[in-house]
A tleap script that builds the chain and sets N, CA, C and O, in Angstrom:
source leaprc.protein.ff14SB
mol = sequence {
  NMET ASN LEU ALA TRP ILE ALA ASP ASP ALA
  ASP ALA PRO ASP PRO ALA ALA PRO LYS MET
  THR TRP VAL HIE TRP VAL LEU TYR ASN MET
  PRO PRO ASP ALA ASP GLY LEU ALA GLU ASP
  LEU LEU SER GLU ASP LEU PRO GLU GLY THR
  LEU GLU GLY VAL ASN ASP CYS ASN ARG PRO
  ARG PHE GLY GLY PRO CYS PRO PRO VAL GLY
  HIE PHE TYR LYS ILE HIE ALA LEU ASP THR
  MET LEU PRO ASN LEU ARG ARG PRO THR LYS
  ALA GLU GLN GLU THR ALA MET GLN GLY GLN
  ILE LEU ALA HIE ALA GLU LEU ILE GLY ARG
  TYR PRO HIE SER ASN ASP ARG CARG
}
set mol.1.N position { -8.992 -2.062 15.290 }
set mol.1.CA position { -8.831 -2.803 14.170 }
set mol.1.C position { -7.127 -2.524 13.938 }
set mol.1.O position { -6.463 -1.609 14.426 }
set mol.2.N position { -6.701 -3.544 13.097 }
set mol.2.CA position { -5.098 -3.179 12.959 }
set mol.2.C position { -4.855 -4.018 11.080 }
set mol.2.O position { -5.793 -4.598 10.533 }
set mol.3.N position { -3.701 -3.901 10.534 }
set mol.3.CA position { -3.873 -4.566 9.303 }
set mol.3.C position { -2.307 -5.474 9.420 }
set mol.3.O position { -1.239 -5.199 9.967 }
set mol.4.N position { -2.746 -6.561 8.685 }
set mol.4.CA position { -1.746 -7.327 8.554 }
set mol.4.C position { -1.310 -7.481 6.965 }
set mol.4.O position { -2.182 -7.460 6.095 }
set mol.5.N position { -0.132 -7.613 6.689 }
set mol.5.CA position { 0.337 -7.542 5.145 }
set mol.5.C position { 1.438 -8.696 4.640 }
set mol.5.O position { 2.394 -9.086 5.311 }
set mol.6.N position { 1.140 -9.071 3.530 }
set mol.6.CA position { 1.892 -10.397 3.090 }
set mol.6.C position { 2.224 -9.736 1.451 }
set mol.6.O position { 1.391 -9.302 0.656 }
set mol.7.N position { 3.636 -9.826 1.288 }
set mol.7.CA position { 4.085 -9.605 -0.013 }
set mol.7.C position { 4.920 -10.904 -0.468 }
set mol.7.O position { 5.999 -11.236 0.024 }
set mol.8.N position { 4.296 -11.521 -1.403 }
set mol.8.CA position { 4.828 -12.591 -2.122 }
set mol.8.C position { 4.820 -12.797 -3.448 }
set mol.8.O position { 4.249 -11.897 -4.065 }
set mol.9.N position { 5.310 -13.781 -4.184 }
set mol.9.CA position { 5.575 -13.555 -5.459 }
set mol.9.C position { 5.092 -15.327 -5.886 }
set mol.9.O position { 5.775 -16.332 -5.688 }
set mol.10.N position { 3.758 -15.248 -6.491 }
set mol.10.CA position { 3.336 -16.577 -6.829 }
set mol.10.C position { 3.685 -17.428 -8.068 }
set mol.10.O position { 3.151 -18.487 -8.396 }
set mol.11.N position { 4.652 -16.786 -8.679 }
set mol.11.CA position { 5.199 -17.476 -10.052 }
set mol.11.C position { 6.461 -17.667 -9.947 }
set mol.11.O position { 7.078 -17.777 -11.007 }
set mol.12.N position { 7.107 -17.750 -8.849 }
set mol.12.CA position { 8.533 -18.296 -8.967 }
set mol.12.C position { 9.189 -19.309 -9.239 }
set mol.12.O position { 8.635 -20.364 -8.932 }
set mol.13.N position { 10.043 -19.372 -9.644 }
set mol.13.CA position { 11.092 -18.452 -10.248 }
set mol.13.C position { 10.964 -18.083 -11.664 }
set mol.13.O position { 11.699 -17.233 -12.166 }
set mol.14.N position { 10.006 -18.727 -12.349 }
set mol.14.CA position { 9.770 -18.593 -13.597 }
set mol.14.C position { 8.248 -18.412 -14.044 }
set mol.14.O position { 7.491 -19.383 -14.074 }
set mol.15.N position { 7.809 -17.048 -14.410 }
set mol.15.CA position { 6.094 -17.236 -14.460 }
set mol.15.C position { 5.380 -18.069 -15.541 }
set mol.15.O position { 4.164 -18.225 -15.659 }
set mol.16.N position { 6.599 -18.696 -16.489 }
set mol.16.CA position { 6.503 -19.654 -17.294 }
set mol.16.C position { 6.234 -20.902 -17.107 }
set mol.16.O position { 5.560 -21.651 -17.816 }
set mol.17.N position { 7.067 -21.223 -15.614 }
set mol.17.CA position { 7.102 -22.421 -15.060 }
set mol.17.C position { 7.206 -22.321 -13.478 }
set mol.17.O position { 8.170 -22.699 -12.812 }
set mol.18.N position { 6.163 -21.804 -13.050 }
set mol.18.CA position { 6.035 -21.409 -11.404 }
set mol.18.C position { 6.329 -22.785 -10.584 }
set mol.18.O position { 5.771 -23.842 -10.878 }
set mol.19.N position { 7.116 -22.675 -9.696 }
set mol.19.CA position { 7.473 -24.018 -8.623 }
set mol.19.C position { 6.887 -23.663 -7.155 }
set mol.19.O position { 6.507 -24.448 -6.286 }
set mol.20.N position { 6.925 -22.320 -7.136 }
set mol.20.CA position { 6.774 -22.032 -5.624 }
set mol.20.C position { 6.108 -20.483 -5.424 }
set mol.20.O position { 6.046 -19.685 -6.359 }
set mol.21.N position { 5.691 -20.231 -4.256 }
set mol.21.CA position { 5.150 -18.857 -3.798 }
set mol.21.C position { 6.580 -18.485 -2.940 }
set mol.21.O position { 6.982 -19.000 -1.896 }
set mol.22.N position { 7.173 -17.453 -3.720 }
set mol.22.CA position { 8.316 -16.845 -2.735 }
set mol.22.C position { 7.732 -15.790 -1.906 }
set mol.22.O position { 7.193 -14.853 -2.493 }
set mol.23.N position { 7.761 -15.803 -0.573 }
set mol.23.CA position { 7.546 -14.826 0.376 }
set mol.23.C position { 8.664 -13.667 0.486 }
set mol.23.O position { 9.825 -13.914 0.813 }
set mol.24.N position { 8.196 -12.400 0.185 }
set mol.24.CA position { 9.132 -11.285 0.557 }
set mol.24.C position { 9.108 -10.528 1.674 }
set mol.24.O position { 10.124 -9.962 2.076 }
set mol.25.N position { 7.975 -10.444 2.271 }
set mol.25.CA position { 7.708 -9.727 3.628 }
set mol.25.C position { 6.267 -10.169 4.263 }
set mol.25.O position { 5.327 -10.581 3.583 }
set mol.26.N position { 6.257 -10.031 5.530 }
set mol.26.CA position { 5.224 -10.434 6.198 }
set mol.26.C position { 5.279 -9.357 7.708 }
set mol.26.O position { 6.093 -9.234 8.623 }
set mol.27.N position { 4.020 -8.740 7.386 }
set mol.27.CA position { 3.892 -7.542 8.751 }
set mol.27.C position { 2.719 -7.974 9.295 }
set mol.27.O position { 1.938 -8.788 8.801 }
set mol.28.N position { 2.598 -7.219 10.654 }
set mol.28.CA position { 1.378 -7.594 11.234 }
set mol.28.C position { 1.164 -6.646 12.395 }
set mol.28.O position { 2.057 -5.962 12.895 }
set mol.29.N position { 0.053 -6.665 12.730 }
set mol.29.CA position { -0.290 -5.336 13.778 }
set mol.29.C position { -0.005 -3.657 13.579 }
set mol.29.O position { 0.196 -2.780 14.420 }
set mol.30.N position { -0.090 -3.604 11.897 }
set mol.30.CA position { 0.206 -2.397 11.678 }
set mol.30.C position { -1.169 -1.512 11.767 }
set mol.30.O position { -2.238 -1.877 11.278 }
set mol.31.N position { -0.984 -0.442 12.385 }
set mol.31.CA position { -1.983 0.631 12.461 }
set mol.31.C position { -2.798 1.052 11.466 }
set mol.31.O position { -2.138 1.720 10.669 }
set mol.32.N position { -3.995 0.957 11.135 }
set mol.32.CA position { -4.944 1.387 9.747 }
set mol.32.C position { -4.401 2.872 9.398 }
set mol.32.O position { -4.308 3.258 8.233 }
set mol.33.N position { -4.104 3.553 10.347 }
set mol.33.CA position { -3.889 5.015 9.928 }
set mol.33.C position { -2.216 5.417 9.481 }
set mol.33.O position { -1.708 6.534 9.382 }
set mol.34.N position { -1.579 4.005 9.253 }
set mol.34.CA position { 0.050 4.254 8.733 }
set mol.34.C position { -0.447 4.689 7.261 }
set mol.34.O position { -1.401 4.259 6.611 }
set mol.35.N position { 0.584 5.761 6.917 }
set mol.35.CA position { 0.333 6.337 5.646 }
set mol.35.C position { 1.435 5.688 4.444 }
set mol.35.O position { 1.574 6.270 3.368 }
set mol.36.N position { 2.046 4.654 4.714 }
set mol.36.CA position { 2.677 3.762 3.613 }
set mol.36.C position { 3.948 3.222 4.198 }
set mol.36.O position { 4.092 3.305 5.418 }
set mol.37.N position { 4.887 2.675 3.458 }
set mol.37.CA position { 5.828 2.168 3.762 }
set mol.37.C position { 7.020 2.716 2.686 }
set mol.37.O position { 6.855 2.737 1.467 }
set mol.38.N position { 8.162 3.123 3.330 }
set mol.38.CA position { 9.115 3.673 2.428 }
set mol.38.C position { 10.114 2.612 1.857 }
set mol.38.O position { 10.471 1.565 2.398 }
set mol.39.N position { 10.484 3.120 0.636 }
set mol.39.CA position { 11.736 2.219 0.035 }
set mol.39.C position { 12.691 2.049 1.159 }
set mol.39.O position { 12.716 2.905 2.044 }
set mol.40.N position { 13.624 0.829 1.209 }
set mol.40.CA position { 14.667 0.506 2.013 }
set mol.40.C position { 14.241 0.751 3.300 }
set mol.40.O position { 15.114 1.228 4.024 }
set mol.41.N position { 13.115 0.561 3.826 }
set mol.41.CA position { 12.578 1.007 5.229 }
set mol.41.C position { 13.438 -0.138 5.957 }
set mol.41.O position { 13.672 -1.212 5.402 }
set mol.42.N position { 13.880 0.177 7.218 }
set mol.42.CA position { 14.443 -0.506 8.174 }
set mol.42.C position { 13.425 -0.907 9.341 }
set mol.42.O position { 12.473 -0.182 9.629 }
set mol.43.N position { 13.679 -2.042 9.951 }
set mol.43.CA position { 12.555 -2.795 10.999 }
set mol.43.C position { 12.369 -1.639 12.122 }
set mol.43.O position { 11.287 -1.504 12.694 }
set mol.44.N position { 13.368 -0.901 12.375 }
set mol.44.CA position { 13.162 0.144 13.499 }
set mol.44.C position { 12.044 1.277 13.034 }
set mol.44.O position { 11.426 1.948 13.861 }
set mol.45.N position { 11.889 1.384 11.797 }
set mol.45.CA position { 11.364 2.769 11.191 }
set mol.45.C position { 9.753 2.170 10.839 }
set mol.45.O position { 8.929 3.000 10.454 }
set mol.46.N position { 9.423 1.028 10.950 }
set mol.46.CA position { 8.065 0.795 10.751 }
set mol.46.C position { 6.986 1.389 11.645 }
set mol.46.O position { 7.159 1.610 12.843 }
set mol.47.N position { 5.923 1.617 11.017 }
set mol.47.CA position { 4.968 2.365 11.893 }
set mol.47.C position { 4.779 1.715 13.349 }
set mol.47.O position { 4.824 0.489 13.451 }
set mol.48.N position { 4.584 2.467 14.394 }
set mol.48.CA position { 4.438 2.128 15.580 }
set mol.48.C position { 3.513 0.689 16.039 }
set mol.48.O position { 2.375 0.467 15.625 }
set mol.49.N position { 4.077 0.031 16.730 }
set mol.49.CA position { 3.504 -1.312 17.026 }
set mol.49.C position { 3.345 -2.383 15.952 }
set mol.49.O position { 2.813 -3.468 16.186 }
set mol.50.N position { 3.856 -2.012 14.708 }
set mol.50.CA position { 3.964 -3.143 13.539 }
set mol.50.C position { 5.099 -4.093 13.861 }
set mol.50.O position { 6.161 -3.586 14.224 }
set mol.51.N position { 5.009 -5.318 13.779 }
set mol.51.CA position { 5.637 -6.593 13.933 }
set mol.51.C position { 5.864 -7.268 12.605 }
set mol.51.O position { 4.893 -7.257 11.849 }
set mol.52.N position { 6.914 -7.828 12.197 }
set mol.52.CA position { 7.380 -8.551 11.103 }
set mol.52.C position { 7.500 -10.006 11.510 }
set mol.52.O position { 7.754 -10.421 12.640 }
set mol.53.N position { 7.218 -10.906 10.116 }
set mol.53.CA position { 7.706 -12.177 10.226 }
set mol.53.C position { 8.904 -12.173 9.595 }
set mol.53.O position { 9.691 -11.245 9.410 }
set mol.54.N position { 8.959 -13.457 9.248 }
set mol.54.CA position { 10.105 -13.758 8.501 }
set mol.54.C position { 9.802 -14.008 6.821 }
set mol.54.O position { 8.674 -14.365 6.481 }
set mol.55.N position { 10.643 -13.844 6.025 }
set mol.55.CA position { 10.488 -13.911 4.358 }
set mol.55.C position { 11.063 -15.207 4.244 }
set mol.55.O position { 11.360 -15.864 5.241 }
set mol.56.N position { 11.264 -15.676 2.891 }
set mol.56.CA position { 11.481 -16.901 2.611 }
set mol.56.C position { 13.165 -16.924 2.591 }
set mol.56.O position { 13.732 -17.883 2.067 }
set mol.57.N position { 13.785 -16.036 3.071 }
set mol.57.CA position { 15.269 -16.095 3.445 }
set mol.57.C position { 15.426 -16.078 4.896 }
set mol.57.O position { 16.556 -15.888 5.346 }
set mol.58.N position { 14.252 -16.285 5.836 }
set mol.58.CA position { 14.600 -16.509 7.200 }
set mol.58.C position { 14.855 -15.245 7.701 }
set mol.58.O position { 15.379 -15.219 8.814 }
set mol.59.N position { 14.616 -14.187 7.158 }
set mol.59.CA position { 14.852 -13.043 7.715 }
set mol.59.C position { 13.656 -11.985 7.969 }
set mol.59.O position { 12.649 -12.083 7.268 }
set mol.60.N position { 13.736 -11.054 8.876 }
set mol.60.CA position { 12.876 -9.978 8.728 }
set mol.60.C position { 13.063 -9.138 7.560 }
set mol.60.O position { 13.733 -9.585 6.629 }
set mol.61.N position { 12.521 -7.896 7.486 }
set mol.61.CA position { 12.424 -6.980 6.253 }
set mol.61.C position { 12.118 -7.837 4.925 }
set mol.61.O position { 12.107 -9.062 4.799 }
set mol.62.N position { 11.871 -6.824 3.961 }
set mol.62.CA position { 11.355 -7.053 2.790 }
set mol.62.C position { 12.824 -7.830 2.021 }
set mol.62.O position { 13.933 -7.358 2.270 }
set mol.63.N position { 12.680 -8.967 1.147 }
set mol.63.CA position { 13.696 -9.497 0.888 }
set mol.63.C position { 13.581 -10.656 -0.202 }
set mol.63.O position { 12.483 -11.133 -0.488 }
set mol.64.N position { 14.679 -11.055 -0.751 }
set mol.64.CA position { 14.811 -11.962 -1.739 }
set mol.64.C position { 15.031 -11.838 -3.141 }
set mol.64.O position { 15.369 -10.695 -3.445 }
set mol.65.N position { 14.965 -12.503 -3.939 }
set mol.65.CA position { 15.262 -12.305 -5.470 }
set mol.65.C position { 14.512 -10.992 -5.898 }
set mol.65.O position { 13.689 -10.365 -5.231 }
set mol.66.N position { 14.974 -10.720 -7.140 }
set mol.66.CA position { 14.124 -9.566 -7.911 }
set mol.66.C position { 13.125 -10.569 -8.662 }
set mol.66.O position { 13.616 -11.283 -9.536 }
set mol.67.N position { 11.773 -10.671 -8.384 }
set mol.67.CA position { 11.084 -11.527 -9.273 }
set mol.67.C position { 11.001 -11.307 -10.657 }
set mol.67.O position { 11.492 -10.295 -11.157 }
set mol.68.N position { 10.414 -12.179 -11.334 }
set mol.68.CA position { 10.617 -12.180 -12.779 }
set mol.68.C position { 9.677 -11.135 -13.618 }
set mol.68.O position { 9.995 -10.775 -14.751 }
set mol.69.N position { 8.320 -10.615 -12.866 }
set mol.69.CA position { 7.429 -10.063 -13.721 }
set mol.69.C position { 6.916 -9.069 -12.574 }
set mol.69.O position { 6.530 -7.959 -12.939 }
set mol.70.N position { 6.885 -9.398 -11.188 }
set mol.70.CA position { 5.773 -8.765 -10.397 }
set mol.70.C position { 5.899 -9.177 -9.065 }
set mol.70.O position { 6.824 -9.873 -8.647 }
set mol.71.N position { 4.929 -8.730 -8.373 }
set mol.71.CA position { 4.784 -9.042 -6.735 }
set mol.71.C position { 3.387 -9.233 -6.570 }
set mol.71.O position { 2.660 -8.814 -7.471 }
set mol.72.N position { 2.736 -9.943 -5.310 }
set mol.72.CA position { 1.309 -9.691 -4.942 }
set mol.72.C position { 1.435 -9.474 -3.515 }
set mol.72.O position { 1.983 -10.198 -2.684 }
set mol.73.N position { 0.837 -8.354 -3.360 }
set mol.73.CA position { 0.629 -7.745 -2.172 }
set mol.73.C position { -0.776 -7.792 -1.741 }
set mol.73.O position { -1.695 -7.298 -2.394 }
set mol.74.N position { -0.949 -8.586 -0.280 }
set mol.74.CA position { -2.169 -8.733 0.454 }
set mol.74.C position { -2.121 -7.987 1.519 }
set mol.74.O position { -1.079 -7.888 2.166 }
set mol.75.N position { -3.305 -7.319 1.874 }
set mol.75.CA position { -3.702 -6.759 2.970 }
set mol.75.C position { -4.859 -7.128 3.591 }
set mol.75.O position { -5.954 -7.092 3.029 }
set mol.76.N position { -4.623 -7.603 5.104 }
set mol.76.CA position { -6.041 -8.109 5.695 }
set mol.76.C position { -6.389 -6.889 6.869 }
set mol.76.O position { -5.501 -6.350 7.529 }
set mol.77.N position { -7.729 -6.592 6.986 }
set mol.77.CA position { -7.958 -5.534 7.956 }
set mol.77.C position { -8.573 -6.653 9.113 }
set mol.77.O position { -9.561 -7.327 8.822 }
set mol.78.N position { -8.092 -6.751 10.068 }
set mol.78.CA position { -8.374 -7.695 11.544 }
set mol.78.C position { -9.022 -7.283 12.678 }
set mol.78.O position { -8.559 -6.316 13.282 }
set mol.79.N position { -9.874 -7.758 13.026 }
set mol.79.CA position { -10.598 -7.031 14.199 }
set mol.79.C position { -10.012 -7.107 15.334 }
set mol.79.O position { -10.679 -6.792 16.320 }
set mol.80.N position { -8.791 -7.487 15.495 }
set mol.80.CA position { -8.068 -7.712 16.789 }
set mol.80.C position { -6.456 -7.485 16.470 }
set mol.80.O position { -5.991 -7.303 15.345 }
set mol.81.N position { -5.765 -7.532 17.613 }
set mol.81.CA position { -4.285 -7.210 17.520 }
set mol.81.C position { -4.050 -8.807 17.725 }
set mol.81.O position { -4.793 -9.499 18.422 }
set mol.82.N position { -2.871 -9.316 16.997 }
set mol.82.CA position { -2.379 -10.685 17.060 }
set mol.82.C position { -1.517 -10.338 18.346 }
set mol.82.O position { -1.073 -9.234 18.660 }
set mol.83.N position { -1.390 -11.512 18.995 }
set mol.83.CA position { -0.087 -11.520 19.726 }
set mol.83.C position { 1.175 -11.711 18.920 }
set mol.83.O position { 1.402 -12.068 17.764 }
set mol.84.N position { 2.018 -11.292 20.097 }
set mol.84.CA position { 3.618 -11.366 19.330 }
set mol.84.C position { 3.592 -12.710 18.901 }
set mol.84.O position { 3.246 -13.621 19.654 }
set mol.85.N position { 3.960 -12.892 17.658 }
set mol.85.CA position { 4.015 -14.458 17.054 }
set mol.85.C position { 5.540 -14.851 16.961 }
set mol.85.O position { 6.033 -15.833 16.408 }
set mol.86.N position { 6.181 -13.786 17.675 }
set mol.86.CA position { 7.780 -14.323 17.549 }
set mol.86.C position { 8.383 -14.615 16.289 }
set mol.86.O position { 8.900 -15.716 16.096 }
set mol.87.N position { 8.354 -13.404 15.100 }
set mol.87.CA position { 8.675 -13.458 13.695 }
set mol.87.C position { 8.180 -14.549 12.994 }
set mol.87.O position { 8.964 -15.366 12.510 }
set mol.88.N position { 6.935 -14.670 12.873 }
set mol.88.CA position { 5.933 -15.965 12.165 }
set mol.88.C position { 6.466 -15.954 10.633 }
set mol.88.O position { 7.029 -15.017 10.067 }
set mol.89.N position { 6.174 -17.126 10.148 }
set mol.89.CA position { 6.397 -17.336 8.856 }
set mol.89.C position { 4.794 -16.922 8.214 }
set mol.89.O position { 3.787 -16.697 8.886 }
set mol.90.N position { 4.915 -16.905 6.779 }
set mol.90.CA position { 3.600 -16.352 6.355 }
set mol.90.C position { 2.631 -17.242 6.583 }
set mol.90.O position { 1.501 -16.767 6.705 }
set mol.91.N position { 2.787 -18.736 6.702 }
set mol.91.CA position { 1.705 -19.877 6.997 }
set mol.91.C position { 1.367 -19.636 8.552 }
set mol.91.O position { 0.166 -19.783 8.779 }
set mol.92.N position { 2.190 -19.280 9.743 }
set mol.92.CA position { 2.004 -19.062 11.005 }
set mol.92.C position { 1.058 -17.979 11.284 }
set mol.92.O position { 0.259 -17.953 12.220 }
set mol.93.N position { 1.246 -16.984 10.273 }
set mol.93.CA position { 0.590 -15.703 10.453 }
set mol.93.C position { -0.681 -15.709 9.983 }
set mol.93.O position { -1.567 -15.002 10.464 }
set mol.94.N position { -0.858 -16.582 8.929 }
set mol.94.CA position { -2.124 -16.968 8.235 }
set mol.94.C position { -3.087 -17.514 9.238 }
set mol.94.O position { -4.206 -17.102 9.543 }
set mol.95.N position { -2.316 -18.660 9.737 }
set mol.95.CA position { -3.001 -19.305 10.859 }
set mol.95.C position { -3.529 -18.540 12.088 }
set mol.95.O position { -4.567 -18.822 12.686 }
set mol.96.N position { -2.695 -17.549 12.386 }
set mol.96.CA position { -3.315 -16.509 13.754 }
set mol.96.C position { -4.267 -15.685 13.182 }
set mol.96.O position { -4.881 -15.017 14.013 }
set mol.97.N position { -4.648 -15.487 11.804 }
set mol.97.CA position { -5.483 -14.611 11.379 }
set mol.97.C position { -6.755 -15.304 11.335 }
set mol.97.O position { -7.806 -14.671 11.433 }
set mol.98.N position { -6.730 -16.523 11.198 }
set mol.98.CA position { -8.100 -17.004 10.913 }
set mol.98.C position { -9.455 -16.763 12.009 }
set mol.98.O position { -9.412 -16.987 13.218 }
set mol.99.N position { -10.523 -16.304 11.322 }
set mol.99.CA position { -11.388 -16.056 12.200 }
set mol.99.C position { -11.561 -14.569 12.510 }
set mol.99.O position { -12.555 -14.098 13.063 }
set mol.100.N position { -10.315 -13.763 12.030 }
set mol.100.CA position { -10.035 -12.233 12.692 }
set mol.100.C position { -10.183 -11.457 11.432 }
set mol.100.O position { -9.840 -10.289 11.617 }
set mol.101.N position { -10.566 -11.692 10.239 }
set mol.101.CA position { -10.102 -11.277 8.900 }
set mol.101.C position { -11.839 -10.200 8.766 }
set mol.101.O position { -12.832 -10.832 8.406 }
set mol.102.N position { -11.970 -8.909 9.030 }
set mol.102.CA position { -12.758 -8.201 8.446 }
set mol.102.C position { -13.073 -7.728 7.098 }
set mol.102.O position { -14.184 -7.388 6.692 }
set mol.103.N position { -11.910 -7.745 6.412 }
set mol.103.CA position { -11.643 -7.306 5.015 }
set mol.103.C position { -10.563 -7.722 4.392 }
set mol.103.O position { -9.684 -8.057 5.187 }
set mol.104.N position { -10.174 -7.874 2.866 }
set mol.104.CA position { -9.037 -8.581 2.364 }
set mol.104.C position { -8.675 -7.575 1.009 }
set mol.104.O position { -9.653 -7.211 0.357 }
set mol.105.N position { -7.772 -7.266 0.709 }
set mol.105.CA position { -7.540 -6.790 -0.618 }
set mol.105.C position { -6.411 -7.221 -1.195 }
set mol.105.O position { -5.526 -7.508 -0.389 }
set mol.106.N position { -6.114 -7.382 -2.496 }
set mol.106.CA position { -4.604 -7.816 -3.002 }
set mol.106.C position { -4.496 -6.595 -4.050 }
set mol.106.O position { -5.378 -5.844 -4.464 }
set mol.107.N position { -3.251 -6.646 -4.311 }
set mol.107.CA position { -2.564 -5.935 -5.539 }
set mol.107.C position { -1.458 -6.703 -6.284 }
set mol.107.O position { -0.481 -7.243 -5.766 }
set mol.108.N position { -1.731 -6.664 -7.388 }
set mol.108.CA position { -0.710 -7.584 -8.121 }
set mol.108.C position { -0.098 -6.674 -9.062 }
set mol.108.O position { -0.852 -6.168 -9.894 }
set mol.109.N position { 1.359 -6.314 -9.092 }
set mol.109.CA position { 2.208 -5.459 -9.643 }
set mol.109.C position { 2.613 -6.319 -10.390 }
set mol.109.O position { 2.781 -7.498 -10.079 }
set mol.110.N position { 2.881 -5.663 -11.806 }
set mol.110.CA position { 3.651 -6.405 -12.838 }
set mol.110.C position { 4.263 -5.440 -13.553 }
set mol.110.O position { 3.634 -4.426 -13.855 }
set mol.111.N position { 5.641 -5.624 -13.946 }
set mol.111.CA position { 6.845 -4.867 -14.772 }
set mol.111.C position { 7.528 -5.669 -15.309 }
set mol.111.O position { 7.565 -6.881 -15.093 }
set mol.112.N position { 8.381 -4.792 -16.375 }
set mol.112.CA position { 9.397 -5.650 -16.906 }
set mol.112.C position { 10.903 -5.230 -16.057 }
set mol.112.O position { 11.268 -4.173 -15.541 }
set mol.113.N position { 11.405 -6.257 -16.153 }
set mol.113.CA position { 13.111 -5.989 -15.850 }
set mol.113.C position { 13.632 -5.235 -16.821 }
set mol.113.O position { 13.337 -5.385 -18.007 }
set mol.114.N position { 14.512 -4.299 -16.349 }
set mol.114.CA position { 15.264 -3.051 -17.419 }
set mol.114.C position { 16.036 -3.843 -18.628 }
set mol.114.O position { 16.327 -3.247 -19.665 }
set mol.115.N position { 16.364 -5.296 -18.416 }
set mol.115.CA position { 16.653 -5.852 -19.631 }
set mol.115.C position { 16.020 -6.391 -20.317 }
set mol.115.O position { 16.477 -6.820 -21.377 }
set mol.116.N position { 14.576 -6.586 -19.915 }
set mol.116.CA position { 13.385 -7.039 -20.892 }
set mol.116.C position { 12.819 -5.915 -21.790 }
set mol.116.O position { 12.351 -6.224 -22.886 }
set mol.117.N position { 12.836 -4.634 -21.387 }
set mol.117.CA position { 12.382 -3.810 -22.406 }
set mol.117.C position { 13.083 -3.521 -23.462 }
set mol.117.O position { 14.308 -3.443 -23.547 }
set mol.118.N position { 12.035 -3.309 -24.532 }
set mol.118.CA position { 12.459 -3.159 -25.969 }
set mol.118.C position { 12.328 -1.842 -26.514 }
set mol.118.O position { 12.650 -1.622 -27.682 }
savepdb mol mol.pdb
quit
């Protein structure tokens, strides 16, 4: 078993008028015993065997603008290792995962921006 992880923002650029889902990060083949992802993590410091896709800036790593109110984190337990997809997009990774998902969980993180706090 291994994990596939997607961080995206389904209410970009404005939660009151969303126009797109912004993809911040795509990871796959993460070992299930990985104990987290550190802030400002470099590609070479990912858990052993973990591969990255590209975000909507067409780069690996966590990236993109600061979301208006939060992120959506999706993790999938897969019954197999995916082949090296050579920096897939979110859509390419989701296609490769079809039929391989054992379990799925989502976390929605919401927060105000520092300039929105009263």
